[in-house]
PDB file with SEQRES, HELIX, SHEET and CRYST1 records, atoms N, CA, C and O in Angstrom:
SEQRES   1 A   77  MET LYS ILE LYS ILE LEU PHE PHE ALA SER LEU VAL GLU          
SEQRES   2 A   77  ILE SER GLN LEU LYS GLU LEU GLU ILE GLU ASP CYS THR          
SEQRES   3 A   77  SER LEU SER ALA LEU LYS SER VAL LEU ALA SER ARG TYR          
SEQRES   4 A   77  PRO GLU ILE ASP LYS THR THR TYR SER ILE ALA VAL ASN          
SEQRES   5 A   77  GLN GLU ILE ASN PRO PRO SER THR MET LEU LYS ASP GLY          
SEQRES   6 A   77  ASP VAL VAL ALA LEU LEU PRO PRO PHE SER GLY GLY              
HELIX    1 AA1 SER A   10  SER A   15  1                                   6    
HELIX    2 AA2 LEU A   28  ARG A   38  1                                  11    
HELIX    3 AA3 PRO A   40  LYS A   44  5                                   5    
SHEET    1 AA1 5 GLU A  19  GLU A  23  0                                        
SHEET    2 AA1 5 LYS A   2  PHE A   7 -1                                        
SHEET    3 AA1 5 VAL A  67  LEU A  71  1                                        
SHEET    4 AA1 5 SER A  48  VAL A  51 -1                                        
SHEET    5 AA1 5 GLU A  54  ILE A  55 -1                                        
CRYST1    1.000    1.000    1.000  90.00  90.00  90.00 P 1           1          
ATOM      1  N   MET A   1    -267.187 -13.301 201.402  1.00  0.00           N  
ATOM      2  CA  MET A   1    -266.961 -14.400 202.251  1.00  0.00           C  
ATOM      3  C   MET A   1    -268.027 -15.480 202.076  1.00  0.00           C  
ATOM      4  O   MET A   1    -269.222 -15.222 202.220  1.00  0.00           O  
ATOM      5  N   LYS A   2    -267.603 -16.609 201.785  1.00  0.00           N  
ATOM      6  CA  LYS A   2    -268.587 -17.814 201.596  1.00  0.00           C  
ATOM      7  C   LYS A   2    -268.313 -18.892 202.639  1.00  0.00           C  
ATOM      8  O   LYS A   2    -267.189 -19.179 203.050  1.00  0.00           O  
ATOM      9  N   ILE A   3    -269.445 -19.453 203.020  1.00  0.00           N  
ATOM     10  CA  ILE A   3    -269.308 -20.627 203.902  1.00  0.00           C  
ATOM     11  C   ILE A   3    -270.247 -21.707 203.362  1.00  0.00           C  
ATOM     12  O   ILE A   3    -271.283 -21.430 202.758  1.00  0.00           O  
ATOM     13  N   LYS A   4    -269.854 -22.884 203.599  1.00  0.00           N  
ATOM     14  CA  LYS A   4    -270.735 -23.986 203.160  1.00  0.00           C  
ATOM     15  C   LYS A   4    -271.414 -24.561 204.308  1.00  0.00           C  
ATOM     16  O   LYS A   4    -270.789 -24.750 205.352  1.00  0.00           O  
ATOM     17  N   ILE A   5    -272.751 -24.881 204.188  1.00  0.00           N  
ATOM     18  CA  ILE A   5    -273.528 -25.432 205.249  1.00  0.00           C  
ATOM     19  C   ILE A   5    -273.952 -26.820 204.851  1.00  0.00           C  
ATOM     20  O   ILE A   5    -274.474 -26.974 203.747  1.00  0.00           O  
ATOM     21  N   LEU A   6    -273.774 -27.828 205.645  1.00  0.00           N  
ATOM     22  CA  LEU A   6    -274.181 -29.181 205.430  1.00  0.00           C  
ATOM     23  C   LEU A   6    -275.351 -29.510 206.401  1.00  0.00           C  
ATOM     24  O   LEU A   6    -275.308 -29.337 207.619  1.00  0.00           O  
ATOM     25  N   PHE A   7    -276.397 -30.005 205.699  1.00  0.00           N  
ATOM     26  CA  PHE A   7    -277.571 -30.429 206.519  1.00  0.00           C  
ATOM     27  C   PHE A   7    -277.543 -31.917 206.683  1.00  0.00           C  
ATOM     28  O   PHE A   7    -277.055 -32.625 205.802  1.00  0.00           O  
ATOM     29  N   PHE A   8    -278.070 -32.434 207.824  1.00  0.00           N  
ATOM     30  CA  PHE A   8    -278.117 -33.896 208.095  1.00  0.00           C  
ATOM     31  C   PHE A   8    -279.466 -34.283 208.659  1.00  0.00           C  
ATOM     32  O   PHE A   8    -280.177 -33.509 209.300  1.00  0.00           O  
ATOM     33  N   ALA A   9    -279.773 -35.570 208.366  1.00  0.00           N  
ATOM     34  CA  ALA A   9    -281.082 -36.264 208.845  1.00  0.00           C  
ATOM     35  C   ALA A   9    -282.320 -35.337 208.637  1.00  0.00           C  
ATOM     36  O   ALA A   9    -282.584 -34.917 207.510  1.00  0.00           O  
ATOM     37  N   SER A  10    -283.038 -35.035 209.667  1.00  0.00           N  
ATOM     38  CA  SER A  10    -284.287 -34.333 209.614  1.00  0.00           C  
ATOM     39  C   SER A  10    -284.078 -32.956 209.027  1.00  0.00           C  
ATOM     40  O   SER A  10    -285.005 -32.437 208.406  1.00  0.00           O  
ATOM     41  N   LEU A  11    -282.930 -32.330 209.180  1.00  0.00           N  
ATOM     42  CA  LEU A  11    -282.732 -31.018 208.616  1.00  0.00           C  
ATOM     43  C   LEU A  11    -282.690 -31.022 207.086  1.00  0.00           C  
ATOM     44  O   LEU A  11    -282.987 -30.021 206.434  1.00  0.00           O  
ATOM     45  N   VAL A  12    -282.298 -32.213 206.517  1.00  0.00           N  
ATOM     46  CA  VAL A  12    -282.360 -32.291 205.089  1.00  0.00           C  
ATOM     47  C   VAL A  12    -283.800 -32.284 204.601  1.00  0.00           C  
ATOM     48  O   VAL A  12    -284.105 -31.691 203.567  1.00  0.00           O  
ATOM     49  N   GLU A  13    -284.705 -32.955 205.358  1.00  0.00           N  
ATOM     50  CA  GLU A  13    -286.081 -32.986 205.050  1.00  0.00           C  
ATOM     51  C   GLU A  13    -286.691 -31.592 205.175  1.00  0.00           C  
ATOM     52  O   GLU A  13    -287.506 -31.206 204.337  1.00  0.00           O  
ATOM     53  N   ILE A  14    -286.327 -30.854 206.168  1.00  0.00           N  
ATOM     54  CA  ILE A  14    -286.841 -29.467 206.343  1.00  0.00           C  
ATOM     55  C   ILE A  14    -286.406 -28.545 205.245  1.00  0.00           C  
ATOM     56  O   ILE A  14    -287.200 -27.774 204.706  1.00  0.00           O  
ATOM     57  N   SER A  15    -285.117 -28.631 204.911  1.00  0.00           N  
ATOM     58  CA  SER A  15    -284.527 -27.623 203.929  1.00  0.00           C  
ATOM     59  C   SER A  15    -284.669 -28.071 202.536  1.00  0.00           C  
ATOM     60  O   SER A  15    -284.643 -27.253 201.617  1.00  0.00           O  
ATOM     61  N   GLN A  16    -284.825 -29.383 202.328  1.00  0.00           N  
ATOM     62  CA  GLN A  16    -284.845 -29.993 201.029  1.00  0.00           C  
ATOM     63  C   GLN A  16    -283.472 -29.885 200.360  1.00  0.00           C  
ATOM     64  O   GLN A  16    -283.376 -29.957 199.135  1.00  0.00           O  
ATOM     65  N   LEU A  17    -282.386 -29.708 201.170  1.00  0.00           N  
ATOM     66  CA  LEU A  17    -280.968 -29.523 200.729  1.00  0.00           C  
ATOM     67  C   LEU A  17    -280.057 -30.382 201.513  1.00  0.00           C  
ATOM     68  O   LEU A  17    -280.305 -30.590 202.701  1.00  0.00           O  
ATOM     69  N   LYS A  18    -279.014 -30.899 200.936  1.00  0.00           N  
ATOM     70  CA  LYS A  18    -277.906 -31.563 201.675  1.00  0.00           C  
ATOM     71  C   LYS A  18    -276.817 -30.548 201.983  1.00  0.00           C  
ATOM     72  O   LYS A  18    -276.116 -30.665 202.988  1.00  0.00           O  
ATOM     73  N   GLU A  19    -276.674 -29.533 201.097  1.00  0.00           N  
ATOM     74  CA  GLU A  19    -275.689 -28.565 201.335  1.00  0.00           C  
ATOM     75  C   GLU A  19    -276.169 -27.211 200.716  1.00  0.00           C  
ATOM     76  O   GLU A  19    -277.044 -27.186 199.850  1.00  0.00           O  
ATOM     77  N   LEU A  20    -275.554 -26.079 201.202  1.00  0.00           N  
ATOM     78  CA  LEU A  20    -275.906 -24.738 200.747  1.00  0.00           C  
ATOM     79  C   LEU A  20    -274.720 -23.886 200.986  1.00  0.00           C  
ATOM     80  O   LEU A  20    -274.015 -24.076 201.977  1.00  0.00           O  
ATOM     81  N   GLU A  21    -274.466 -22.949 200.116  1.00  0.00           N  
ATOM     82  CA  GLU A  21    -273.397 -21.970 200.320  1.00  0.00           C  
ATOM     83  C   GLU A  21    -274.074 -20.609 200.568  1.00  0.00           C  
ATOM     84  O   GLU A  21    -275.002 -20.221 199.858  1.00  0.00           O  
ATOM     85  N   ILE A  22    -273.574 -19.889 201.611  1.00  0.00           N  
ATOM     86  CA  ILE A  22    -274.132 -18.676 202.009  1.00  0.00           C  
ATOM     87  C   ILE A  22    -272.943 -17.673 202.056  1.00  0.00           C  
ATOM     88  O   ILE A  22    -271.831 -18.021 202.455  1.00  0.00           O  
ATOM     89  N   GLU A  23    -273.233 -16.376 201.619  1.00  0.00           N  
ATOM     90  CA  GLU A  23    -272.242 -15.337 201.712  1.00  0.00           C  
ATOM     91  C   GLU A  23    -272.608 -14.385 202.830  1.00  0.00           C  
ATOM     92  O   GLU A  23    -273.764 -14.255 203.233  1.00  0.00           O  
ATOM     93  N   ASP A  24    -271.594 -13.744 203.301  1.00  0.00           N  
ATOM     94  CA  ASP A  24    -271.713 -12.597 204.270  1.00  0.00           C  
ATOM     95  C   ASP A  24    -272.424 -12.879 205.559  1.00  0.00           C  
ATOM     96  O   ASP A  24    -273.134 -12.014 206.072  1.00  0.00           O  
ATOM     97  N   CYS A  25    -272.247 -14.131 206.134  1.00  0.00           N  
ATOM     98  CA  CYS A  25    -272.675 -14.452 207.470  1.00  0.00           C  
ATOM     99  C   CYS A  25    -271.434 -14.457 208.313  1.00  0.00           C  
ATOM    100  O   CYS A  25    -270.513 -15.226 208.037  1.00  0.00           O  
ATOM    101  N   THR A  26    -271.370 -13.610 209.354  1.00  0.00           N  
ATOM    102  CA  THR A  26    -270.090 -13.500 210.087  1.00  0.00           C  
ATOM    103  C   THR A  26    -270.081 -14.305 211.369  1.00  0.00           C  
ATOM    104  O   THR A  26    -269.019 -14.550 211.940  1.00  0.00           O  
ATOM    105  N   SER A  27    -271.297 -14.735 211.848  1.00  0.00           N  
ATOM    106  CA  SER A  27    -271.243 -15.636 213.097  1.00  0.00           C  
ATOM    107  C   SER A  27    -272.339 -16.650 212.977  1.00  0.00           C  
ATOM    108  O   SER A  27    -273.229 -16.592 212.129  1.00  0.00           O  
ATOM    109  N   LEU A  28    -272.208 -17.607 213.910  1.00  0.00           N  
ATOM    110  CA  LEU A  28    -273.158 -18.660 213.904  1.00  0.00           C  
ATOM    111  C   LEU A  28    -274.605 -18.199 214.322  1.00  0.00           C  
ATOM    112  O   LEU A  28    -275.630 -18.725 213.889  1.00  0.00           O  
ATOM    113  N   SER A  29    -274.567 -17.168 215.201  1.00  0.00           N  
ATOM    114  CA  SER A  29    -275.968 -16.612 215.542  1.00  0.00           C  
ATOM    115  C   SER A  29    -276.601 -15.944 214.295  1.00  0.00           C  
ATOM    116  O   SER A  29    -277.804 -16.090 214.078  1.00  0.00           O  
ATOM    117  N   ALA A  30    -275.827 -15.229 213.492  1.00  0.00           N  
ATOM    118  CA  ALA A  30    -276.394 -14.617 212.335  1.00  0.00           C  
ATOM    119  C   ALA A  30    -276.803 -15.705 211.338  1.00  0.00           C  
ATOM    120  O   ALA A  30    -277.839 -15.579 210.685  1.00  0.00           O  
ATOM    121  N   LEU A  31    -276.001 -16.773 211.213  1.00  0.00           N  
ATOM    122  CA  LEU A  31    -276.398 -17.836 210.304  1.00  0.00           C  
ATOM    123  C   LEU A  31    -277.696 -18.490 210.808  1.00  0.00           C  
ATOM    124  O   LEU A  31    -278.578 -18.771 209.996  1.00  0.00           O  
ATOM    125  N   LYS A  32    -277.847 -18.747 212.142  1.00  0.00           N  
ATOM    126  CA  LYS A  32    -279.132 -19.291 212.648  1.00  0.00           C  
ATOM    127  C   LYS A  32    -280.333 -18.424 212.283  1.00  0.00           C  
ATOM    128  O   LYS A  32    -281.395 -18.936 211.930  1.00  0.00           O  
ATOM    129  N   SER A  33    -280.149 -17.058 212.375  1.00  0.00           N  
ATOM    130  CA  SER A  33    -281.238 -16.192 211.984  1.00  0.00           C  
ATOM    131  C   SER A  33    -281.583 -16.335 210.514  1.00  0.00           C  
ATOM    132  O   SER A  33    -282.764 -16.392 210.174  1.00  0.00           O  
ATOM    133  N   VAL A  34    -280.585 -16.395 209.620  1.00  0.00           N  
ATOM    134  CA  VAL A  34    -280.820 -16.494 208.185  1.00  0.00           C  
ATOM    135  C   VAL A  34    -281.511 -17.843 207.885  1.00  0.00           C  
ATOM    136  O   VAL A  34    -282.416 -17.898 207.052  1.00  0.00           O  
ATOM    137  N   LEU A  35    -281.106 -18.881 208.533  1.00  0.00           N  
ATOM    138  CA  LEU A  35    -281.675 -20.184 208.283  1.00  0.00           C  
ATOM    139  C   LEU A  35    -283.158 -20.240 208.775  1.00  0.00           C  
ATOM    140  O   LEU A  35    -284.021 -20.801 208.100  1.00  0.00           O  
ATOM    141  N   ALA A  36    -283.420 -19.651 209.949  1.00  0.00           N  
ATOM    142  CA  ALA A  36    -284.737 -19.600 210.497  1.00  0.00           C  
ATOM    143  C   ALA A  36    -285.692 -18.767 209.640  1.00  0.00           C  
ATOM    144  O   ALA A  36    -286.884 -19.068 209.589  1.00  0.00           O  
ATOM    145  N   SER A  37    -285.205 -17.750 208.983  1.00  0.00           N  
ATOM    146  CA  SER A  37    -286.051 -16.963 208.115  1.00  0.00           C  
ATOM    147  C   SER A  37    -286.303 -17.716 206.780  1.00  0.00           C  
ATOM    148  O   SER A  37    -287.386 -17.554 206.217  1.00  0.00           O  
ATOM    149  N   ARG A  38    -285.369 -18.521 206.251  1.00  0.00           N  
ATOM    150  CA  ARG A  38    -285.567 -19.230 205.091  1.00  0.00           C  
ATOM    151  C   ARG A  38    -286.358 -20.513 205.339  1.00  0.00           C  
ATOM    152  O   ARG A  38    -287.178 -20.897 204.505  1.00  0.00           O  
ATOM    153  N   TYR A  39    -286.134 -21.167 206.444  1.00  0.00           N  
ATOM    154  CA  TYR A  39    -286.733 -22.510 206.762  1.00  0.00           C  
ATOM    155  C   TYR A  39    -287.340 -22.426 208.151  1.00  0.00           C  
ATOM    156  O   TYR A  39    -286.676 -22.872 209.087  1.00  0.00           O  
ATOM    157  N   PRO A  40    -288.518 -21.905 208.374  1.00  0.00           N  
ATOM    158  CA  PRO A  40    -289.070 -21.649 209.706  1.00  0.00           C  
ATOM    159  C   PRO A  40    -289.099 -22.864 210.564  1.00  0.00           C  
ATOM    160  O   PRO A  40    -288.978 -22.749 211.783  1.00  0.00           O  
ATOM    161  N   GLU A  41    -289.265 -24.105 209.950  1.00  0.00           N  
ATOM    162  CA  GLU A  41    -289.275 -25.286 210.866  1.00  0.00           C  
ATOM    163  C   GLU A  41    -287.931 -25.578 211.487  1.00  0.00           C  
ATOM    164  O   GLU A  41    -287.839 -26.265 212.505  1.00  0.00           O  
ATOM    165  N   ILE A  42    -286.896 -25.058 210.875  1.00  0.00           N  
ATOM    166  CA  ILE A  42    -285.578 -25.304 211.526  1.00  0.00           C  
ATOM    167  C   ILE A  42    -285.513 -24.693 212.887  1.00  0.00           C  
ATOM    168  O   ILE A  42    -284.872 -25.236 213.786  1.00  0.00           O  
ATOM    169  N   ASP A  43    -286.186 -23.538 213.062  1.00  0.00           N  
ATOM    170  CA  ASP A  43    -286.221 -22.904 214.361  1.00  0.00           C  
ATOM    171  C   ASP A  43    -286.896 -23.718 215.424  1.00  0.00           C  
ATOM    172  O   ASP A  43    -286.650 -23.531 216.616  1.00  0.00           O  
ATOM    173  N   LYS A  44    -287.734 -24.609 215.004  1.00  0.00           N  
ATOM    174  CA  LYS A  44    -288.426 -25.493 216.035  1.00  0.00           C  
ATOM    175  C   LYS A  44    -287.754 -26.780 216.338  1.00  0.00           C  
ATOM    176  O   LYS A  44    -288.256 -27.612 217.094  1.00  0.00           O  
ATOM    177  N   THR A  45    -286.492 -26.951 215.678  1.00  0.00           N  
ATOM    178  CA  THR A  45    -285.781 -28.203 215.791  1.00  0.00           C  
ATOM    179  C   THR A  45    -284.601 -28.034 216.697  1.00  0.00           C  
ATOM    180  O   THR A  45    -284.012 -26.955 216.756  1.00  0.00           O  
ATOM    181  N   THR A  46    -284.222 -29.128 217.439  1.00  0.00           N  
ATOM    182  CA  THR A  46    -283.017 -29.045 218.191  1.00  0.00           C  
ATOM    183  C   THR A  46    -281.828 -29.607 217.334  1.00  0.00           C  
ATOM    184  O   THR A  46    -281.898 -30.686 216.745  1.00  0.00           O  
ATOM    185  N   TYR A  47    -280.769 -28.810 217.314  1.00  0.00           N  
ATOM    186  CA  TYR A  47    -279.620 -29.290 216.658  1.00  0.00           C  
ATOM    187  C   TYR A  47    -278.352 -28.707 217.114  1.00  0.00           C  
ATOM    188  O   TYR A  47    -278.374 -27.633 217.716  1.00  0.00           O  
ATOM    189  N   SER A  48    -277.219 -29.333 216.875  1.00  0.00           N  
ATOM    190  CA  SER A  48    -275.900 -28.778 217.273  1.00  0.00           C  
ATOM    191  C   SER A  48    -275.287 -28.229 215.995  1.00  0.00           C  
ATOM    192  O   SER A  48    -275.686 -28.600 214.891  1.00  0.00           O  
ATOM    193  N   ILE A  49    -274.343 -27.369 216.152  1.00  0.00           N  
ATOM    194  CA  ILE A  49    -273.652 -26.777 215.073  1.00  0.00           C  
ATOM    195  C   ILE A  49    -272.175 -27.022 215.199  1.00  0.00           C  
ATOM    196  O   ILE A  49    -271.570 -26.671 216.212  1.00  0.00           O  
ATOM    197  N   ALA A  50    -271.568 -27.634 214.160  1.00  0.00           N  
ATOM    198  CA  ALA A  50    -270.119 -27.878 214.104  1.00  0.00           C  
ATOM    199  C   ALA A  50    -269.472 -26.979 213.005  1.00  0.00           C  
ATOM    200  O   ALA A  50    -269.982 -26.881 211.889  1.00  0.00           O  
ATOM    201  N   VAL A  51    -268.426 -26.381 213.332  1.00  0.00           N  
ATOM    202  CA  VAL A  51    -267.685 -25.538 212.369  1.00  0.00           C  
ATOM    203  C   VAL A  51    -266.352 -26.265 212.161  1.00  0.00           C  
ATOM    204  O   VAL A  51    -265.605 -26.475 213.117  1.00  0.00           O  
ATOM    205  N   ASN A  52    -266.056 -26.642 210.936  1.00  0.00           N  
ATOM    206  CA  ASN A  52    -264.879 -27.405 210.594  1.00  0.00           C  
ATOM    207  C   ASN A  52    -264.641 -28.580 211.522  1.00  0.00           C  
ATOM    208  O   ASN A  52    -263.532 -28.795 212.012  1.00  0.00           O  
ATOM    209  N   GLN A  53    -265.730 -29.356 211.760  1.00  0.00           N  
ATOM    210  CA  GLN A  53    -265.833 -30.595 212.487  1.00  0.00           C  
ATOM    211  C   GLN A  53    -265.674 -30.381 213.987  1.00  0.00           C  
ATOM    212  O   GLN A  53    -265.293 -31.336 214.664  1.00  0.00           O  
ATOM    213  N   GLU A  54    -265.937 -29.191 214.574  1.00  0.00           N  
ATOM    214  CA  GLU A  54    -265.903 -28.960 215.988  1.00  0.00           C  
ATOM    215  C   GLU A  54    -267.208 -28.285 216.447  1.00  0.00           C  
ATOM    216  O   GLU A  54    -267.605 -27.262 215.888  1.00  0.00           O  
ATOM    217  N   ILE A  55    -267.844 -28.831 217.419  1.00  0.00           N  
ATOM    218  CA  ILE A  55    -269.025 -28.272 217.959  1.00  0.00           C  
ATOM    219  C   ILE A  55    -268.776 -26.832 218.563  1.00  0.00           C  
ATOM    220  O   ILE A  55    -267.844 -26.661 219.348  1.00  0.00           O  
ATOM    221  N   ASN A  56    -269.571 -25.851 218.211  1.00  0.00           N  
ATOM    222  CA  ASN A  56    -269.270 -24.500 218.613  1.00  0.00           C  
ATOM    223  C   ASN A  56    -270.514 -23.776 219.161  1.00  0.00           C  
ATOM    224  O   ASN A  56    -271.632 -24.124 218.780  1.00  0.00           O  
ATOM    225  N   PRO A  57    -270.354 -22.827 220.003  1.00  0.00           N  
ATOM    226  CA  PRO A  57    -271.432 -21.995 220.542  1.00  0.00           C  
ATOM    227  C   PRO A  57    -272.046 -20.930 219.453  1.00  0.00           C  
ATOM    228  O   PRO A  57    -271.353 -20.643 218.477  1.00  0.00           O  
ATOM    229  N   PRO A  58    -273.136 -20.439 219.592  1.00  0.00           N  
ATOM    230  CA  PRO A  58    -273.648 -19.432 218.650  1.00  0.00           C  
ATOM    231  C   PRO A  58    -272.774 -18.177 218.488  1.00  0.00           C  
ATOM    232  O   PRO A  58    -272.864 -17.469 217.484  1.00  0.00           O  
ATOM    233  N   SER A  59    -271.947 -17.922 219.472  1.00  0.00           N  
ATOM    234  CA  SER A  59    -271.158 -16.706 219.422  1.00  0.00           C  
ATOM    235  C   SER A  59    -269.953 -16.841 218.572  1.00  0.00           C  
ATOM    236  O   SER A  59    -269.226 -15.863 218.394  1.00  0.00           O  
ATOM    237  N   THR A  60    -269.679 -18.063 218.003  1.00  0.00           N  
ATOM    238  CA  THR A  60    -268.542 -18.326 217.173  1.00  0.00           C  
ATOM    239  C   THR A  60    -268.573 -17.433 215.896  1.00  0.00           C  
ATOM    240  O   THR A  60    -269.603 -17.294 215.237  1.00  0.00           O  
ATOM    241  N   MET A  61    -267.382 -16.833 215.582  1.00  0.00           N  
ATOM    242  CA  MET A  61    -267.300 -16.005 214.353  1.00  0.00           C  
ATOM    243  C   MET A  61    -266.846 -16.932 213.249  1.00  0.00           C  
ATOM    244  O   MET A  61    -266.064 -17.864 213.434  1.00  0.00           O  
ATOM    245  N   LEU A  62    -267.412 -16.600 212.042  1.00  0.00           N  
ATOM    246  CA  LEU A  62    -267.112 -17.457 210.841  1.00  0.00           C  
ATOM    247  C   LEU A  62    -266.076 -16.836 209.971  1.00  0.00           C  
ATOM    248  O   LEU A  62    -265.948 -15.612 209.994  1.00  0.00           O  
ATOM    249  N   LYS A  63    -265.335 -17.565 209.216  1.00  0.00           N  
ATOM    250  CA  LYS A  63    -264.290 -17.160 208.262  1.00  0.00           C  
ATOM    251  C   LYS A  63    -264.634 -17.685 206.884  1.00  0.00           C  
ATOM    252  O   LYS A  63    -265.349 -18.675 206.731  1.00  0.00           O  
ATOM    253  N   ASP A  64    -264.123 -17.021 205.918  1.00  0.00           N  
ATOM    254  CA  ASP A  64    -264.311 -17.513 204.558  1.00  0.00           C  
ATOM    255  C   ASP A  64    -263.777 -18.965 204.412  1.00  0.00           C  
ATOM    256  O   ASP A  64    -262.688 -19.312 204.870  1.00  0.00           O  
ATOM    257  N   GLY A  65    -264.581 -19.745 203.772  1.00  0.00           N  
ATOM    258  CA  GLY A  65    -264.308 -21.128 203.542  1.00  0.00           C  
ATOM    259  C   GLY A  65    -264.639 -22.124 204.646  1.00  0.00           C  
ATOM    260  O   GLY A  65    -264.352 -23.316 204.531  1.00  0.00           O  
ATOM    261  N   ASP A  66    -265.274 -21.596 205.769  1.00  0.00           N  
ATOM    262  CA  ASP A  66    -265.631 -22.504 206.853  1.00  0.00           C  
ATOM    263  C   ASP A  66    -266.715 -23.489 206.352  1.00  0.00           C  
ATOM    264  O   ASP A  66    -267.481 -23.181 205.439  1.00  0.00           O  
ATOM    265  N   VAL A  67    -266.747 -24.596 206.936  1.00  0.00           N  
ATOM    266  CA  VAL A  67    -267.797 -25.638 206.644  1.00  0.00           C  
ATOM    267  C   VAL A  67    -268.579 -25.800 207.958  1.00  0.00           C  
ATOM    268  O   VAL A  67    -268.055 -26.195 209.000  1.00  0.00           O  
ATOM    269  N   VAL A  68    -269.844 -25.471 207.830  1.00  0.00           N  
ATOM    270  CA  VAL A  68    -270.688 -25.585 209.075  1.00  0.00           C  
ATOM    271  C   VAL A  68    -271.613 -26.744 208.873  1.00  0.00           C  
ATOM    272  O   VAL A  68    -272.260 -26.815 207.828  1.00  0.00           O  
ATOM    273  N   ALA A  69    -271.721 -27.665 209.813  1.00  0.00           N  
ATOM    274  CA  ALA A  69    -272.586 -28.811 209.796  1.00  0.00           C  
ATOM    275  C   ALA A  69    -273.698 -28.627 210.803  1.00  0.00           C  
ATOM    276  O   ALA A  69    -273.420 -28.291 211.954  1.00  0.00           O  
ATOM    277  N   LEU A  70    -274.943 -28.834 210.420  1.00  0.00           N  
ATOM    278  CA  LEU A  70    -276.126 -28.807 211.288  1.00  0.00           C  
ATOM    279  C   LEU A  70    -276.434 -30.201 211.665  1.00  0.00           C  
ATOM    280  O   LEU A  70    -276.789 -30.988 210.788  1.00  0.00           O  
ATOM    281  N   LEU A  71    -276.330 -30.566 212.878  1.00  0.00           N  
ATOM    282  CA  LEU A  71    -276.455 -31.959 213.440  1.00  0.00           C  
ATOM    283  C   LEU A  71    -277.627 -32.065 214.366  1.00  0.00           C  
ATOM    284  O   LEU A  71    -277.588 -31.552 215.485  1.00  0.00           O  
ATOM    285  N   PRO A  72    -278.695 -32.739 213.910  1.00  0.00           N  
ATOM    286  CA  PRO A  72    -279.805 -33.036 214.871  1.00  0.00           C  
ATOM    287  C   PRO A  72    -279.322 -34.126 215.779  1.00  0.00           C  
ATOM    288  O   PRO A  72    -278.333 -34.796 215.480  1.00  0.00           O  
ATOM    289  N   PRO A  73    -280.041 -34.327 216.947  1.00  0.00           N  
ATOM    290  CA  PRO A  73    -279.702 -35.475 217.859  1.00  0.00           C  
ATOM    291  C   PRO A  73    -279.648 -36.754 217.098  1.00  0.00           C  
ATOM    292  O   PRO A  73    -280.454 -37.003 216.201  1.00  0.00           O  
ATOM    293  N   PHE A  74    -278.702 -37.560 217.456  1.00  0.00           N  
ATOM    294  CA  PHE A  74    -278.620 -38.853 216.825  1.00  0.00           C  
ATOM    295  C   PHE A  74    -279.159 -39.910 217.849  1.00  0.00           C  
ATOM    296  O   PHE A  74    -279.063 -39.744 219.065  1.00  0.00           O  
ATOM    297  N   SER A  75    -279.711 -40.973 217.288  1.00  0.00           N  
ATOM    298  CA  SER A  75    -280.175 -42.032 218.139  1.00  0.00           C  
ATOM    299  C   SER A  75    -279.842 -43.334 217.549  1.00  0.00           C  
ATOM    300  O   SER A  75    -279.434 -43.393 216.389  1.00  0.00           O  
ATOM    301  N   GLY A  76    -279.991 -44.390 218.281  1.00  0.00           N  
ATOM    302  CA  GLY A  76    -279.683 -45.686 217.615  1.00  0.00           C  
ATOM    303  C   GLY A  76    -278.810 -46.449 218.638  1.00  0.00           C  
ATOM    304  O   GLY A  76    -278.584 -46.009 219.765  1.00  0.00           O  
ATOM    305  N   GLY A  77    -278.334 -47.629 218.163  1.00  0.00           N  
ATOM    306  CA  GLY A  77    -277.532 -48.425 219.051  1.00  0.00           C  
ATOM    307  C   GLY A  77    -276.645 -49.291 218.362  1.00  0.00           C  
ATOM    308  O   GLY A  77    -275.894 -50.035 218.994  1.00  0.00           O  
TER     309      GLY A  77                                                      
END                                                                             
């Protein structure tokens, strides 16, 4: 099972990536743990998670081919 992760704004700076493919992550909570271990600064950042363009809670289960976007708070006017 592969999922694609898209990083935006400050999360690009933390990860040094715009996107990443990960295998064998079955839930958003598992994904958050993997990301926190790879990029410790991510764990200190507030962000929302969208799966296939819908904001989802950490309990959401992932499927092969899902696209996960990590979205920090947006500001501006």
